[in-house]
Every structure is written in structure tokens, then in C-alpha cells.
Backbone as a printed PyTorch tensor [residue, N CA C, xyz], in Angstrom:
tensor([[[ -5.4100,  16.1810, -12.3720],
         [ -5.1080,  16.2380, -10.6180],
         [ -3.9140,  15.8830, -10.7700]],

        [[ -3.4190,  17.1240,  -9.3330],
         [ -1.8620,  17.0370,  -8.6110],
         [ -1.6230,  16.3020,  -7.9560]],

        [[ -0.4150,  15.6850,  -7.4210],
         [ -0.3610,  15.4210,  -6.5570],
         [ -0.6510,  15.7800,  -5.4410]],

        [[ -0.4220,  16.9310,  -4.8870],
         [ -0.6520,  17.1920,  -3.6330],
         [ -2.0810,  17.0610,  -3.6650]],

        [[ -3.1360,  17.4870,  -4.7440],
         [ -4.6800,  16.6630,  -4.3350],
         [ -5.0410,  15.2350,  -3.8320]],

        [[ -4.0310,  14.6310,  -5.2580],
         [ -4.5630,  13.1740,  -5.0810],
         [ -4.0280,  13.0770,  -3.8340]],

        [[ -3.1050,  13.3960,  -2.5100],
         [ -2.3450,  12.7930,  -1.3170],
         [ -3.4580,  13.3630,  -0.3830]],

        [[ -3.8400,  14.5780,  -0.8370],
         [ -4.8230,  15.4090,  -0.0810],
         [ -6.2430,  14.1470,   0.3910]],

        [[ -6.6110,  13.3120,  -0.8990],
         [ -7.4420,  12.8950,  -0.7210],
         [ -7.3040,  11.1560,   0.1530]],

        [[ -6.4220,  10.9610,   0.0890],
         [ -5.5940,   9.7770,   0.5730],
         [ -6.5410,   9.2620,   1.9330]],

        [[ -6.8030,  10.5770,   3.4530],
         [ -7.6280,  10.2170,   4.2900],
         [ -8.6430,   9.4810,   4.0640]],

        [[ -9.4640,   9.9170,   2.8540],
         [-10.7200,   9.8050,   2.6630],
         [-11.2280,   8.2990,   2.5150]],

        [[ -9.9040,   7.2330,   1.7710],
         [ -9.8440,   6.1690,   1.2510],
         [ -9.8510,   5.0830,   2.2730]],

        [[-10.6290,   4.1550,   1.8440],
         [-11.1490,   3.1800,   2.9900],
         [ -9.4330,   1.9300,   2.7910]],

        [[ -9.2260,   1.4300,   3.9000],
         [ -7.9800,   0.2320,   3.7050],
         [ -7.9710,  -0.6430,   2.4450]],

        [[ -9.0660,  -0.7280,   2.2410],
         [ -8.8430,  -1.6700,   1.1420],
         [ -8.7980,  -0.5900,  -0.2970]],

        [[ -9.1310,   0.2390,  -0.1800],
         [ -8.8090,   1.2270,  -1.4730],
         [ -7.4140,   1.4790,  -1.4090]],

        [[ -7.1040,   1.8080,  -0.0290],
         [ -5.6210,   2.6520,   0.0860],
         [ -4.3190,   1.2160,  -0.6690]],

        [[ -4.8720,   0.2580,  -0.3970],
         [ -3.8260,  -0.8650,  -0.6180],
         [ -4.1160,  -0.7910,  -2.1400]],

        [[ -4.9830,  -1.0910,  -2.7630],
         [ -5.0820,  -1.0060,  -4.2870],
         [ -4.3120,   0.2600,  -4.3220]],

        [[ -4.6700,   1.4020,  -4.2630],
         [ -3.7430,   2.2280,  -4.9670],
         [ -2.2540,   2.3930,  -4.7450]],

        [[ -1.9340,   1.6020,  -3.2880],
         [ -0.5110,   0.7220,  -3.5050],
         [  0.0430,  -0.1690,  -4.2410]],

        [[ -0.8230,  -0.7590,  -4.4780],
         [ -0.5420,  -1.8620,  -5.6020],
         [ -0.3610,  -1.2920,  -6.6510]],

        [[ -1.4910,  -0.5290,  -7.0260],
         [ -0.8200,   0.4220,  -8.3830],
         [  0.5830,   1.2810,  -8.4410]],

        [[  0.4960,   1.7400,  -7.4150],
         [  1.7640,   2.2280,  -7.4320],
         [  3.1790,   1.6710,  -7.8490]],

        [[  2.9540,   0.6870,  -7.5200],
         [  3.6400,  -0.1810,  -7.4440],
         [  4.3470,  -0.7910,  -8.7120]],

        [[  3.0490,  -1.7310,  -9.1710],
         [  2.9600,  -1.3430, -10.7550],
         [  3.2690,  -0.5770, -11.5270]],

        [[  3.0210,   0.9250, -11.2060],
         [  3.4170,   1.6860, -12.1370],
         [  5.0220,   1.8050, -12.4180]],

        [[  6.0140,   2.1740, -11.3950],
         [  6.6450,   2.3250, -10.5260],
         [  7.5550,   1.3470, -11.4230]],

        [[  7.3340,  -0.0670, -11.8230],
         [  7.8190,  -0.6450, -12.9130],
         [  8.2230,  -0.1140, -14.6610]],

        [[  7.2740,   0.5440, -14.5130],
         [  7.7710,   1.2030, -16.0360],
         [  8.7530,   2.4590, -15.5930]],

        [[  9.5950,   2.8000, -14.7750],
         [ 10.2480,   3.9350, -14.4110],
         [ 10.3440,   4.9020, -15.5320]],

        [[  9.3510,   5.5840, -16.0180],
         [  9.1020,   6.8410, -16.4150],
         [  9.8050,   8.4480, -15.7520]],

        [[  8.9310,   9.2260, -16.5420],
         [  9.1980,  10.9290, -15.5440],
         [  8.8510,  10.4030, -14.4310]],

        [[  7.3710,   9.7580, -14.3670],
         [  6.8300,  10.2260, -12.9880],
         [  7.1400,   9.0620, -11.5900]],

        [[  8.1290,   8.8340, -11.7370],
         [  8.9280,   8.2530, -10.5960],
         [  8.8260,   8.5960,  -9.3200]],

        [[  9.2110,   9.8030,  -9.2980],
         [  9.0410,  10.7060,  -8.6310],
         [  7.9020,  11.0820,  -7.5050]],

        [[  6.7120,  11.3690,  -8.5690],
         [  5.5580,  11.4990,  -8.3830],
         [  4.8010,  10.0120,  -7.3850]],

        [[  5.4080,   8.9990,  -8.5080],
         [  4.9990,   7.9360,  -7.6550],
         [  5.8270,   7.4920,  -6.2780]],

        [[  7.0420,   7.7060,  -5.8310],
         [  7.6800,   7.9980,  -4.7070],
         [  7.0220,   8.4670,  -3.8360]],

        [[  6.4590,   9.7730,  -3.9750],
         [  5.7150,  10.4520,  -2.6320],
         [  4.5440,  10.0750,  -2.4330]],

        [[  3.5910,   9.7570,  -4.1920],
         [  2.8540,   8.8710,  -3.3670],
         [  2.6350,   8.0250,  -2.4000]],

        [[  3.3300,   7.1220,  -3.1390],
         [  3.4000,   5.7820,  -2.4520],
         [  3.7410,   6.1700,  -0.8350]],

        [[  4.7750,   6.9330,  -0.5920],
         [  4.9740,   7.4180,   0.7720],
         [  3.9290,   7.4040,   1.7590]],

        [[  3.1140,   8.5430,   0.9690],
         [  1.9490,   8.7750,   1.3140],
         [  0.8250,   8.0580,   1.8140]],

        [[  1.0840,   7.3200,   1.0500],
         [  0.0740,   5.8650,   0.8550],
         [  0.3320,   5.0050,   2.1620]],

        [[  1.6350,   5.0030,   2.5840],
         [  1.8680,   4.1030,   3.3970],
         [  1.6310,   4.6870,   4.8820]],

        [[  2.0960,   5.6250,   4.8450],
         [  1.8800,   6.3700,   6.0330],
         [  0.5440,   6.6210,   6.5380]],

        [[ -0.0210,   6.6390,   5.4870],
         [ -1.8960,   7.1060,   5.8510],
         [ -1.7300,   4.9530,   6.5350]],

        [[ -1.8070,   4.3950,   5.5080],
         [ -1.8870,   3.1720,   6.1910],
         [ -1.7360,   2.5950,   7.3630]],

        [[ -0.2850,   2.8680,   8.2230],
         [  0.3190,   3.1820,   9.2450],
         [ -0.6410,   4.0230,  10.0800]],

        [[ -0.6570,   4.9320,  10.1670],
         [ -1.5890,   5.8240,  10.5010],
         [ -2.6560,   5.1380,  10.9450]],

        [[ -3.5260,   4.6460,  10.1010],
         [ -5.1210,   4.0260,  10.3490],
         [ -4.6850,   2.7200,  11.3960]],

        [[ -3.5710,   2.0260,  10.9610],
         [ -3.5420,   0.9050,  11.6370],
         [ -3.0760,   0.9310,  13.3470]],

        [[ -2.4280,   2.3590,  13.4830],
         [ -2.0830,   2.4140,  14.7470],
         [ -3.3020,   3.1370,  15.0730]],

        [[ -4.2840,   3.7180,  15.0990],
         [ -5.3500,   4.0050,  15.4160],
         [ -6.5230,   2.6330,  15.8490]],

        [[ -5.9880,   1.7250,  14.7100],
         [ -6.9820,   0.3610,  14.8860],
         [ -6.7930,   0.1320,  16.0010]],

        [[ -5.1200,   0.0770,  16.1190],
         [ -4.7350,  -0.5430,  17.3470],
         [ -5.3200,  -0.1530,  18.8330]],

        [[ -5.0580,   1.4960,  18.7780],
         [ -5.3430,   1.9610,  19.9880],
         [ -6.6500,   2.0030,  20.6000]],

        [[ -7.4510,   1.5360,  19.6040],
         [ -9.3560,   1.4440,  19.6950],
         [ -9.2220,   0.3280,  20.4980]],

        [[ -8.9220,  -1.0290,  19.7850],
         [ -8.9200,  -2.4360,  20.4790],
         [ -8.0970,  -2.3600,  21.8450]],

        [[ -7.3450,  -1.8840,  22.4920],
         [ -7.0220,  -1.8570,  23.2460],
         [ -6.9290,  -1.1810,  24.8060]]])
């Protein structure tokens, strides 16, 4: 699976799943292998999606 495919699937994940992905990316990043650029991209995409969902939730509740 490519990074683009993974990023495309992120919006389909629940909050808990996104947090699990983010935690796993942090764990993997500590390995500092060739995949660091991929992990950075995935982390940023995941965090952006979490921020977007939190923002939508806040708007819905107000």
C-alpha cells in the first residue's frame, strides 16, 4: 500500500483509530530508518484529519 493510499483512507477512520495510527507512527519514528519521510507525511496527514474532525465536532456542539 502506498503512502497516498494510506492517506486517502485516513478520513474513514474513527477518532480512536486515528489516535492509534498516530501513536504507532510515533513508535515507528523512533527507529529512524529510510521510512522517516513517509512517517512524517502520514503523521501530518493524520493530525490534520484529527484537527479537522475536532473542529467539526466543536461547530456541531455550538
